[in-house]
N, CA, C and O atoms as a Maestro MAE file, in Angstrom:
{
 s_m_m2io_version
 :::
 2.0.0
}

f_m_ct {
 s_m_title
 :::
 protein
 m_atom[296] {
  # First column is atom index #
  i_m_mmod_type
  r_m_x_coord
  r_m_y_coord
  r_m_z_coord
  i_m_residue_number
  s_m_chain_name
  s_m_pdb_residue_name
  s_m_pdb_atom_name
  i_m_atomic_number
  :::
  1 25 82.423 97.262 71.826 1 A "UNK " " N  " 7
  2 3 83.652 97.431 71.094 1 A "UNK " " CA " 6
  3 2 84.773 97.887 72.019 1 A "UNK " " C  " 6
  4 15 85.875 97.343 71.945 1 A "UNK " " O  " 8
  5 25 84.537 98.840 72.867 2 A "UNK " " N  " 7
  6 3 85.561 99.338 73.788 2 A "UNK " " CA " 6
  7 2 85.941 98.264 74.799 2 A "UNK " " C  " 6
  8 15 87.093 98.181 75.225 2 A "UNK " " O  " 8
  9 25 84.960 97.437 75.182 3 A "UNK " " N  " 7
  10 3 85.248 96.377 76.141 3 A "UNK " " CA " 6
  11 2 86.199 95.340 75.551 3 A "UNK " " C  " 6
  12 15 87.051 94.809 76.263 3 A "UNK " " O  " 8
  13 25 86.064 95.050 74.278 4 A "UNK " " N  " 7
  14 3 86.969 94.079 73.648 4 A "UNK " " CA " 6
  15 2 88.390 94.637 73.557 4 A "UNK " " C  " 6
  16 15 89.351 93.875 73.674 4 A "UNK " " O  " 8
  17 25 88.546 95.948 73.352 5 A "UNK " " N  " 7
  18 3 89.878 96.567 73.331 5 A "UNK " " CA " 6
  19 2 90.513 96.515 74.723 5 A "UNK " " C  " 6
  20 15 91.715 96.281 74.852 5 A "UNK " " O  " 8
  21 25 89.727 96.727 75.732 6 A "UNK " " N  " 7
  22 3 90.232 96.674 77.110 6 A "UNK " " CA " 6
  23 2 90.660 95.253 77.458 6 A "UNK " " C  " 6
  24 15 91.714 95.055 78.063 6 A "UNK " " O  " 8
  25 25 89.855 94.267 77.083 7 A "UNK " " N  " 7
  26 3 90.208 92.866 77.354 7 A "UNK " " CA " 6
  27 2 91.478 92.468 76.595 7 A "UNK " " C  " 6
  28 15 92.324 91.754 77.133 7 A "UNK " " O  " 8
  29 25 91.609 92.920 75.370 8 A "UNK " " N  " 7
  30 3 92.819 92.635 74.594 8 A "UNK " " CA " 6
  31 2 94.039 93.277 75.250 8 A "UNK " " C  " 6
  32 15 95.098 92.655 75.337 8 A "UNK " " O  " 8
  33 25 93.896 94.502 75.704 9 A "UNK " " N  " 7
  34 3 94.993 95.202 76.371 9 A "UNK " " CA " 6
  35 2 95.404 94.489 77.659 9 A "UNK " " C  " 6
  36 15 96.595 94.328 77.927 9 A "UNK " " O  " 8
  37 25 94.436 94.068 78.444 10 A "UNK " " N  " 7
  38 3 94.740 93.407 79.708 10 A "UNK " " CA " 6
  39 2 95.363 92.031 79.518 10 A "UNK " " C  " 6
  40 15 96.138 91.588 80.366 10 A "UNK " " O  " 8
  41 25 95.048 91.355 78.442 11 A "UNK " " N  " 7
  42 3 95.600 90.020 78.218 11 A "UNK " " CA " 6
  43 2 96.936 90.055 77.471 11 A "UNK " " C  " 6
  44 15 97.608 89.028 77.374 11 A "UNK " " O  " 8
  45 25 97.329 91.202 76.947 12 A "UNK " " N  " 7
  46 3 98.585 91.324 76.199 12 A "UNK " " CA " 6
  47 2 99.758 91.332 77.177 12 A "UNK " " C  " 6
  48 15 99.749 92.103 78.136 12 A "UNK " " O  " 8
  49 25 100.770 90.483 76.950 13 A "UNK " " N  " 7
  50 3 101.924 90.375 77.832 13 A "UNK " " CA " 6
  51 2 103.216 90.841 77.169 13 A "UNK " " C  " 6
  52 15 104.296 90.464 77.624 13 A "UNK " " O  " 8
  53 25 103.146 91.625 76.138 14 A "UNK " " N  " 7
  54 3 104.340 92.021 75.400 14 A "UNK " " CA " 6
  55 2 105.238 92.965 76.191 14 A "UNK " " C  " 6
  56 15 106.428 93.044 75.885 14 A "UNK " " O  " 8
  57 25 104.742 93.674 77.174 15 A "UNK " " N  " 7
  58 3 105.553 94.596 77.966 15 A "UNK " " CA " 6
  59 2 106.105 93.995 79.238 15 A "UNK " " C  " 6
  60 15 106.769 94.693 80.005 15 A "UNK " " O  " 8
  61 25 105.851 92.720 79.488 16 A "UNK " " N  " 7
  62 3 106.282 92.102 80.738 16 A "UNK " " CA " 6
  63 2 107.797 92.032 80.850 16 A "UNK " " C  " 6
  64 15 108.337 92.183 81.946 16 A "UNK " " O  " 8
  65 25 108.492 91.809 79.749 17 A "UNK " " N  " 7
  66 3 109.952 91.743 79.772 17 A "UNK " " CA " 6
  67 2 110.533 93.115 80.100 17 A "UNK " " C  " 6
  68 15 111.525 93.213 80.822 17 A "UNK " " O  " 8
  69 25 109.932 94.153 79.582 18 A "UNK " " N  " 7
  70 3 110.391 95.505 79.871 18 A "UNK " " CA " 6
  71 2 110.270 95.812 81.350 18 A "UNK " " C  " 6
  72 15 111.170 96.419 81.929 18 A "UNK " " O  " 8
  73 25 109.196 95.413 81.958 19 A "UNK " " N  " 7
  74 3 109.002 95.636 83.394 19 A "UNK " " CA " 6
  75 2 110.071 94.882 84.181 19 A "UNK " " C  " 6
  76 15 110.602 95.412 85.157 19 A "UNK " " O  " 8
  77 25 110.393 93.663 83.774 20 A "UNK " " N  " 7
  78 3 111.441 92.891 84.448 20 A "UNK " " CA " 6
  79 2 112.779 93.614 84.381 20 A "UNK " " C  " 6
  80 15 113.489 93.704 85.382 20 A "UNK " " O  " 8
  81 25 113.125 94.130 83.205 21 A "UNK " " N  " 7
  82 3 114.405 94.830 83.073 21 A "UNK " " CA " 6
  83 2 114.429 96.124 83.876 21 A "UNK " " C  " 6
  84 15 115.472 96.490 84.418 21 A "UNK " " O  " 8
  85 25 113.322 96.808 83.962 22 A "UNK " " N  " 7
  86 3 113.261 98.040 84.762 22 A "UNK " " CA " 6
  87 2 113.478 97.709 86.229 22 A "UNK " " C  " 6
  88 15 114.206 98.421 86.921 22 A "UNK " " O  " 8
  89 25 112.861 96.642 86.712 23 A "UNK " " N  " 7
  90 3 113.025 96.248 88.111 23 A "UNK " " CA " 6
  91 2 114.459 95.824 88.379 23 A "UNK " " C  " 6
  92 15 115.027 96.209 89.401 23 A "UNK " " O  " 8
  93 25 115.058 95.045 87.491 24 A "UNK " " N  " 7
  94 3 116.448 94.622 87.672 24 A "UNK " " CA " 6
  95 2 117.408 95.812 87.643 24 A "UNK " " C  " 6
  96 15 118.351 95.865 88.432 24 A "UNK " " O  " 8
  97 25 117.176 96.752 86.751 25 A "UNK " " N  " 7
  98 3 118.026 97.934 86.673 25 A "UNK " " CA " 6
  99 2 117.904 98.779 87.939 25 A "UNK " " C  " 6
  100 15 118.905 99.281 88.451 25 A "UNK " " O  " 8
  101 25 116.699 98.935 88.436 26 A "UNK " " N  " 7
  102 3 116.501 99.690 89.677 26 A "UNK " " CA " 6
  103 2 117.201 98.996 90.852 26 A "UNK " " C  " 6
  104 15 117.766 99.665 91.716 26 A "UNK " " O  " 8
  105 25 117.166 97.676 90.887 27 A "UNK " " N  " 7
  106 3 117.844 96.938 91.948 27 A "UNK " " CA " 6
  107 2 119.354 97.134 91.866 27 A "UNK " " C  " 6
  108 15 120.010 97.300 92.895 27 A "UNK " " O  " 8
  109 25 119.909 97.118 90.666 28 A "UNK " " N  " 7
  110 3 121.342 97.334 90.512 28 A "UNK " " CA " 6
  111 2 121.748 98.751 90.896 28 A "UNK " " C  " 6
  112 15 122.794 98.944 91.514 28 A "UNK " " O  " 8
  113 25 120.955 99.725 90.547 29 A "UNK " " N  " 7
  114 3 121.245 101.110 90.933 29 A "UNK " " CA " 6
  115 2 121.196 101.247 92.451 29 A "UNK " " C  " 6
  116 15 122.057 101.898 93.043 29 A "UNK " " O  " 8
  117 25 120.204 100.643 93.079 30 A "UNK " " N  " 7
  118 3 120.107 100.680 94.540 30 A "UNK " " CA " 6
  119 2 121.288 100.000 95.206 30 A "UNK " " C  " 6
  120 15 121.816 100.499 96.199 30 A "UNK " " O  " 8
  121 25 121.707 98.863 94.667 31 A "UNK " " N  " 7
  122 3 122.868 98.165 95.212 31 A "UNK " " CA " 6
  123 2 124.126 99.007 95.058 31 A "UNK " " C  " 6
  124 15 124.950 99.068 95.970 31 A "UNK " " O  " 8
  125 25 124.275 99.647 93.923 32 A "UNK " " N  " 7
  126 3 125.430 100.522 93.710 32 A "UNK " " CA " 6
  127 2 125.458 101.688 94.683 32 A "UNK " " C  " 6
  128 15 126.520 102.037 95.198 32 A "UNK " " O  " 8
  129 25 124.318 102.290 94.941 33 A "UNK " " N  " 7
  130 3 124.250 103.390 95.909 33 A "UNK " " CA " 6
  131 2 124.563 102.910 97.327 33 A "UNK " " C  " 6
  132 15 125.222 103.615 98.091 33 A "UNK " " O  " 8
  133 25 124.093 101.716 97.676 34 A "UNK " " N  " 7
  134 3 124.375 101.167 99.006 34 A "UNK " " CA " 6
  135 2 125.862 100.900 99.177 34 A "UNK " " C  " 6
  136 15 126.435 101.213 100.220 34 A "UNK " " O  " 8
  137 25 126.488 100.324 98.161 35 A "UNK " " N  " 7
  138 3 127.930 100.056 98.227 35 A "UNK " " CA " 6
  139 2 128.702 101.372 98.309 35 A "UNK " " C  " 6
  140 15 129.661 101.487 99.072 35 A "UNK " " O  " 8
  141 25 128.287 102.347 97.532 36 A "UNK " " N  " 7
  142 3 128.964 103.636 97.551 36 A "UNK " " CA " 6
  143 2 128.884 104.291 98.930 36 A "UNK " " C  " 6
  144 15 129.866 104.870 99.395 36 A "UNK " " O  " 8
  145 25 127.740 104.207 99.578 37 A "UNK " " N  " 7
  146 3 127.607 104.833 100.894 37 A "UNK " " CA " 6
  147 2 128.445 104.119 101.944 37 A "UNK " " C  " 6
  148 15 128.920 104.755 102.885 37 A "UNK " " O  " 8
  149 25 128.637 102.814 101.803 38 A "UNK " " N  " 7
  150 3 129.448 102.066 102.769 38 A "UNK " " CA " 6
  151 2 130.933 102.332 102.551 38 A "UNK " " C  " 6
  152 15 131.681 102.462 103.520 38 A "UNK " " O  " 8
  153 25 131.369 102.414 101.307 39 A "UNK " " N  " 7
  154 3 132.789 102.506 100.986 39 A "UNK " " CA " 6
  155 2 133.293 103.952 101.008 39 A "UNK " " C  " 6
  156 15 134.493 104.167 101.182 39 A "UNK " " O  " 8
  157 25 132.440 104.924 100.841 40 A "UNK " " N  " 7
  158 3 132.879 106.304 100.654 40 A "UNK " " CA " 6
  159 2 133.675 106.854 101.834 40 A "UNK " " C  " 6
  160 15 134.611 107.626 101.627 40 A "UNK " " O  " 8
  161 25 133.333 106.482 103.055 41 A "UNK " " N  " 7
  162 3 134.072 106.981 104.212 41 A "UNK " " CA " 6
  163 2 135.512 106.517 104.209 41 A "UNK " " C  " 6
  164 15 136.417 107.314 104.456 41 A "UNK " " O  " 8
  165 25 135.741 105.250 103.936 42 A "UNK " " N  " 7
  166 3 137.106 104.724 103.892 42 A "UNK " " CA " 6
  167 2 137.913 105.309 102.752 42 A "UNK " " C  " 6
  168 15 139.100 105.594 102.914 42 A "UNK " " O  " 8
  169 25 137.288 105.492 101.605 43 A "UNK " " N  " 7
  170 3 137.986 106.072 100.461 43 A "UNK " " CA " 6
  171 2 138.358 107.518 100.747 43 A "UNK " " C  " 6
  172 15 139.436 107.970 100.361 43 A "UNK " " O  " 8
  173 25 137.478 108.245 101.417 44 A "UNK " " N  " 7
  174 3 137.776 109.640 101.749 44 A "UNK " " CA " 6
  175 2 138.942 109.732 102.718 44 A "UNK " " C  " 6
  176 15 139.813 110.586 102.551 44 A "UNK " " O  " 8
  177 25 138.979 108.865 103.734 45 A "UNK " " N  " 7
  178 3 140.089 108.867 104.682 45 A "UNK " " CA " 6
  179 2 141.401 108.512 103.991 45 A "UNK " " C  " 6
  180 15 142.427 109.144 104.246 45 A "UNK " " O  " 8
  181 25 141.376 107.520 103.132 46 A "UNK " " N  " 7
  182 3 142.583 107.103 102.424 46 A "UNK " " CA " 6
  183 2 143.079 108.202 101.498 46 A "UNK " " C  " 6
  184 15 144.283 108.449 101.427 46 A "UNK " " O  " 8
  185 25 142.179 108.862 100.792 47 A "UNK " " N  " 7
  186 3 142.608 109.927 99.888 47 A "UNK " " CA " 6
  187 2 143.179 111.110 100.662 47 A "UNK " " C  " 6
  188 15 144.098 111.775 100.185 47 A "UNK " " O  " 8
  189 25 142.648 111.377 101.846 48 A "UNK " " N  " 7
  190 3 143.199 112.437 102.696 48 A "UNK " " CA " 6
  191 2 144.607 112.075 103.135 48 A "UNK " " C  " 6
  192 15 145.498 112.924 103.111 48 A "UNK " " O  " 8
  193 25 144.823 110.819 103.537 49 A "UNK " " N  " 7
  194 3 146.155 110.375 103.947 49 A "UNK " " CA " 6
  195 2 147.149 110.459 102.790 49 A "UNK " " C  " 6
  196 15 148.284 110.897 102.980 49 A "UNK " " O  " 8
  197 25 146.737 110.050 101.612 50 A "UNK " " N  " 7
  198 3 147.620 110.107 100.451 50 A "UNK " " CA " 6
  199 2 147.939 111.560 100.099 50 A "UNK " " C  " 6
  200 15 149.088 111.888 99.805 50 A "UNK " " O  " 8
  201 25 146.937 112.422 100.127 51 A "UNK " " N  " 7
  202 3 147.156 113.838 99.844 51 A "UNK " " CA " 6
  203 2 148.101 114.475 100.834 51 A "UNK " " C  " 6
  204 15 148.953 115.276 100.449 51 A "UNK " " O  " 8
  205 25 147.966 114.132 102.111 52 A "UNK " " N  " 7
  206 3 148.860 114.683 103.130 52 A "UNK " " CA " 6
  207 2 150.283 114.168 102.927 52 A "UNK " " C  " 6
  208 15 151.243 114.917 103.104 52 A "UNK " " O  " 8
  209 25 150.426 112.889 102.556 53 A "UNK " " N  " 7
  210 3 151.749 112.335 102.281 53 A "UNK " " CA " 6
  211 2 152.412 113.015 101.094 53 A "UNK " " C  " 6
  212 15 153.617 113.266 101.116 53 A "UNK " " O  " 8
  213 25 151.637 113.313 100.063 54 A "UNK " " N  " 7
  214 3 152.187 114.015 98.903 54 A "UNK " " CA " 6
  215 2 152.544 115.460 99.238 54 A "UNK " " C  " 6
  216 15 153.520 115.997 98.714 54 A "UNK " " O  " 8
  217 25 151.761 116.085 100.103 55 A "UNK " " N  " 7
  218 3 152.049 117.453 100.511 55 A "UNK " " CA " 6
  219 2 153.326 117.517 101.331 55 A "UNK " " C  " 6
  220 15 154.105 118.460 101.195 55 A "UNK " " O  " 8
  221 25 153.546 116.526 102.179 56 A "UNK " " N  " 7
  222 3 154.728 116.506 103.046 56 A "UNK " " CA " 6
  223 2 156.008 116.134 102.303 56 A "UNK " " C  " 6
  224 15 157.098 116.319 102.845 56 A "UNK " " O  " 8
  225 25 155.912 115.620 101.091 57 A "UNK " " N  " 7
  226 3 157.079 115.183 100.332 57 A "UNK " " CA " 6
  227 2 157.691 116.361 99.594 57 A "UNK " " C  " 6
  228 15 157.000 117.099 98.891 57 A "UNK " " O  " 8
  229 25 159.008 116.530 99.764 58 A "UNK " " N  " 7
  230 3 159.738 117.582 99.056 58 A "UNK " " CA " 6
  231 2 160.360 116.968 97.804 58 A "UNK " " C  " 6
  232 15 161.251 116.126 97.923 58 A "UNK " " O  " 8
  233 25 159.924 117.358 96.623 59 A "UNK " " N  " 7
  234 3 160.433 116.716 95.397 59 A "UNK " " CA " 6
  235 2 161.884 117.061 95.077 59 A "UNK " " C  " 6
  236 15 162.504 116.389 94.253 59 A "UNK " " O  " 8
  237 25 162.446 118.108 95.719 60 A "UNK " " N  " 7
  238 3 163.826 118.485 95.447 60 A "UNK " " CA " 6
  239 2 164.821 117.648 96.237 60 A "UNK " " C  " 6
  240 15 166.008 117.627 95.911 60 A "UNK " " O  " 8
  241 25 164.360 116.971 97.253 61 A "UNK " " N  " 7
  242 3 165.217 116.084 98.034 61 A "UNK " " CA " 6
  243 2 164.757 114.652 97.788 61 A "UNK " " C  " 6
  244 15 163.903 114.401 96.938 61 A "UNK " " O  " 8
  245 25 165.325 113.727 98.531 62 A "UNK " " N  " 7
  246 3 164.934 112.322 98.378 62 A "UNK " " CA " 6
  247 2 163.484 112.160 98.831 62 A "UNK " " C  " 6
  248 15 163.187 112.385 100.004 62 A "UNK " " O  " 8
  249 25 162.586 111.781 97.946 63 A "UNK " " N  " 7
  250 3 161.166 111.713 98.317 63 A "UNK " " CA " 6
  251 2 160.851 110.571 99.297 63 A "UNK " " C  " 6
  252 15 159.746 110.513 99.837 63 A "UNK " " O  " 8
  253 25 161.804 109.673 99.529 64 A "UNK " " N  " 7
  254 3 161.530 108.550 100.412 64 A "UNK " " CA " 6
  255 2 162.004 108.797 101.841 64 A "UNK " " C  " 6
  256 15 161.766 107.962 102.714 64 A "UNK " " O  " 8
  257 25 162.658 109.904 102.098 65 A "UNK " " N  " 7
  258 3 163.120 110.228 103.447 65 A "UNK " " CA " 6
  259 2 161.973 110.878 104.211 65 A "UNK " " C  " 6
  260 15 161.316 111.785 103.701 65 A "UNK " " O  " 8
  261 25 161.739 110.422 105.415 66 A "UNK " " N  " 7
  262 3 160.687 111.014 106.250 66 A "UNK " " CA " 6
  263 2 159.298 110.752 105.737 66 A "UNK " " C  " 6
  264 15 158.380 111.521 106.021 66 A "UNK " " O  " 8
  265 25 159.120 109.695 104.995 67 A "UNK " " N  " 7
  266 3 157.808 109.368 104.441 67 A "UNK " " CA " 6
  267 2 156.872 108.897 105.550 67 A "UNK " " C  " 6
  268 15 157.302 108.216 106.480 67 A "UNK " " O  " 8
  269 25 155.643 109.244 105.455 68 A "UNK " " N  " 7
  270 3 154.637 108.855 106.431 68 A "UNK " " CA " 6
  271 2 154.266 107.393 106.231 68 A "UNK " " C  " 6
  272 15 154.047 106.949 105.104 68 A "UNK " " O  " 8
  273 25 154.197 106.657 107.317 69 A "UNK " " N  " 7
  274 3 153.739 105.276 107.235 69 A "UNK " " CA " 6
  275 2 152.231 105.277 107.388 69 A "UNK " " C  " 6
  276 15 151.698 105.750 108.392 69 A "UNK " " O  " 8
  277 25 151.557 104.754 106.403 70 A "UNK " " N  " 7
  278 3 150.105 104.734 106.425 70 A "UNK " " CA " 6
  279 2 149.632 103.530 107.214 70 A "UNK " " C  " 6
  280 15 150.085 102.408 106.987 70 A "UNK " " O  " 8
  281 25 148.727 103.768 108.132 71 A "UNK " " N  " 7
  282 3 148.151 102.693 108.919 71 A "UNK " " CA " 6
  283 2 146.647 102.680 108.702 71 A "UNK " " C  " 6
  284 15 146.058 103.671 108.271 71 A "UNK " " O  " 8
  285 25 146.052 101.574 108.997 72 A "UNK " " N  " 7
  286 3 144.608 101.438 108.859 72 A "UNK " " CA " 6
  287 2 143.931 102.204 109.992 72 A "UNK " " C  " 6
  288 15 144.209 101.956 111.165 72 A "UNK " " O  " 8
  289 25 143.052 103.127 109.646 73 A "UNK " " N  " 7
  290 3 142.338 103.899 110.673 73 A "UNK " " CA " 6
  291 2 140.949 103.333 110.856 73 A "UNK " " C  " 6
  292 15 140.405 102.666 109.976 73 A "UNK " " O  " 8
  293 25 140.395 103.609 112.005 74 A "UNK " " N  " 7
  294 3 139.051 103.075 112.313 74 A "UNK " " CA " 6
  295 2 137.984 104.029 111.923 74 A "UNK " " C  " 6
  296 15 136.801 103.742 112.110 74 A "UNK " " O  " 8
  :::
 }
 m_bond[295] {
  # First column is bond index #
  i_m_from
  i_m_to
  i_m_order
  :::
  1 1 2 1
  2 2 3 1
  3 3 4 2
  4 3 5 1
  5 5 6 1
  6 6 7 1
  7 7 8 2
  8 7 9 1
  9 9 10 1
  10 10 11 1
  11 11 12 2
  12 11 13 1
  13 13 14 1
  14 14 15 1
  15 15 16 2
  16 15 17 1
  17 17 18 1
  18 18 19 1
  19 19 20 2
  20 19 21 1
  21 21 22 1
  22 22 23 1
  23 23 24 2
  24 23 25 1
  25 25 26 1
  26 26 27 1
  27 27 28 2
  28 27 29 1
  29 29 30 1
  30 30 31 1
  31 31 32 2
  32 31 33 1
  33 33 34 1
  34 34 35 1
  35 35 36 2
  36 35 37 1
  37 37 38 1
  38 38 39 1
  39 39 40 2
  40 39 41 1
  41 41 42 1
  42 42 43 1
  43 43 44 2
  44 43 45 1
  45 45 46 1
  46 46 47 1
  47 47 48 2
  48 47 49 1
  49 49 50 1
  50 50 51 1
  51 51 52 2
  52 51 53 1
  53 53 54 1
  54 54 55 1
  55 55 56 2
  56 55 57 1
  57 57 58 1
  58 58 59 1
  59 59 60 2
  60 59 61 1
  61 61 62 1
  62 62 63 1
  63 63 64 2
  64 63 65 1
  65 65 66 1
  66 66 67 1
  67 67 68 2
  68 67 69 1
  69 69 70 1
  70 70 71 1
  71 71 72 2
  72 71 73 1
  73 73 74 1
  74 74 75 1
  75 75 76 2
  76 75 77 1
  77 77 78 1
  78 78 79 1
  79 79 80 2
  80 79 81 1
  81 81 82 1
  82 82 83 1
  83 83 84 2
  84 83 85 1
  85 85 86 1
  86 86 87 1
  87 87 88 2
  88 87 89 1
  89 89 90 1
  90 90 91 1
  91 91 92 2
  92 91 93 1
  93 93 94 1
  94 94 95 1
  95 95 96 2
  96 95 97 1
  97 97 98 1
  98 98 99 1
  99 99 100 2
  100 99 101 1
  101 101 102 1
  102 102 103 1
  103 103 104 2
  104 103 105 1
  105 105 106 1
  106 106 107 1
  107 107 108 2
  108 107 109 1
  109 109 110 1
  110 110 111 1
  111 111 112 2
  112 111 113 1
  113 113 114 1
  114 114 115 1
  115 115 116 2
  116 115 117 1
  117 117 118 1
  118 118 119 1
  119 119 120 2
  120 119 121 1
  121 121 122 1
  122 122 123 1
  123 123 124 2
  124 123 125 1
  125 125 126 1
  126 126 127 1
  127 127 128 2
  128 127 129 1
  129 129 130 1
  130 130 131 1
  131 131 132 2
  132 131 133 1
  133 133 134 1
  134 134 135 1
  135 135 136 2
  136 135 137 1
  137 137 138 1
  138 138 139 1
  139 139 140 2
  140 139 141 1
  141 141 142 1
  142 142 143 1
  143 143 144 2
  144 143 145 1
  145 145 146 1
  146 146 147 1
  147 147 148 2
  148 147 149 1
  149 149 150 1
  150 150 151 1
  151 151 152 2
  152 151 153 1
  153 153 154 1
  154 154 155 1
  155 155 156 2
  156 155 157 1
  157 157 158 1
  158 158 159 1
  159 159 160 2
  160 159 161 1
  161 161 162 1
  162 162 163 1
  163 163 164 2
  164 163 165 1
  165 165 166 1
  166 166 167 1
  167 167 168 2
  168 167 169 1
  169 169 170 1
  170 170 171 1
  171 171 172 2
  172 171 173 1
  173 173 174 1
  174 174 175 1
  175 175 176 2
  176 175 177 1
  177 177 178 1
  178 178 179 1
  179 179 180 2
  180 179 181 1
  181 181 182 1
  182 182 183 1
  183 183 184 2
  184 183 185 1
  185 185 186 1
  186 186 187 1
  187 187 188 2
  188 187 189 1
  189 189 190 1
  190 190 191 1
  191 191 192 2
  192 191 193 1
  193 193 194 1
  194 194 195 1
  195 195 196 2
  196 195 197 1
  197 197 198 1
  198 198 199 1
  199 199 200 2
  200 199 201 1
  201 201 202 1
  202 202 203 1
  203 203 204 2
  204 203 205 1
  205 205 206 1
  206 206 207 1
  207 207 208 2
  208 207 209 1
  209 209 210 1
  210 210 211 1
  211 211 212 2
  212 211 213 1
  213 213 214 1
  214 214 215 1
  215 215 216 2
  216 215 217 1
  217 217 218 1
  218 218 219 1
  219 219 220 2
  220 219 221 1
  221 221 222 1
  222 222 223 1
  223 223 224 2
  224 223 225 1
  225 225 226 1
  226 226 227 1
  227 227 228 2
  228 227 229 1
  229 229 230 1
  230 230 231 1
  231 231 232 2
  232 231 233 1
  233 233 234 1
  234 234 235 1
  235 235 236 2
  236 235 237 1
  237 237 238 1
  238 238 239 1
  239 239 240 2
  240 239 241 1
  241 241 242 1
  242 242 243 1
  243 243 244 2
  244 243 245 1
  245 245 246 1
  246 246 247 1
  247 247 248 2
  248 247 249 1
  249 249 250 1
  250 250 251 1
  251 251 252 2
  252 251 253 1
  253 253 254 1
  254 254 255 1
  255 255 256 2
  256 255 257 1
  257 257 258 1
  258 258 259 1
  259 259 260 2
  260 259 261 1
  261 261 262 1
  262 262 263 1
  263 263 264 2
  264 263 265 1
  265 265 266 1
  266 266 267 1
  267 267 268 2
  268 267 269 1
  269 269 270 1
  270 270 271 1
  271 271 272 2
  272 271 273 1
  273 273 274 1
  274 274 275 1
  275 275 276 2
  276 275 277 1
  277 277 278 1
  278 278 279 1
  279 279 280 2
  280 279 281 1
  281 281 282 1
  282 282 283 1
  283 283 284 2
  284 283 285 1
  285 285 286 1
  286 286 287 1
  287 287 288 2
  288 287 289 1
  289 289 290 1
  290 290 291 1
  291 291 292 2
  292 291 293 1
  293 293 294 1
  294 294 295 1
  295 295 296 2
  :::
 }
}
């Protein structure tokens, strides 16, 4: 009797779609983390440049005078 339950369990494929979705979701999460690690350095540098430009701007005078020109950094 127990052997027939085991054989039925092993031949049942109802959870195969769930396994596929778990694998696809894990792949997407991994891809997102990889993209984040590649892009994060450039985003951090750009946000620092923007923050410094905003700090250097005096809102009581013309905000476009003496503005920093942003260049691409390596």
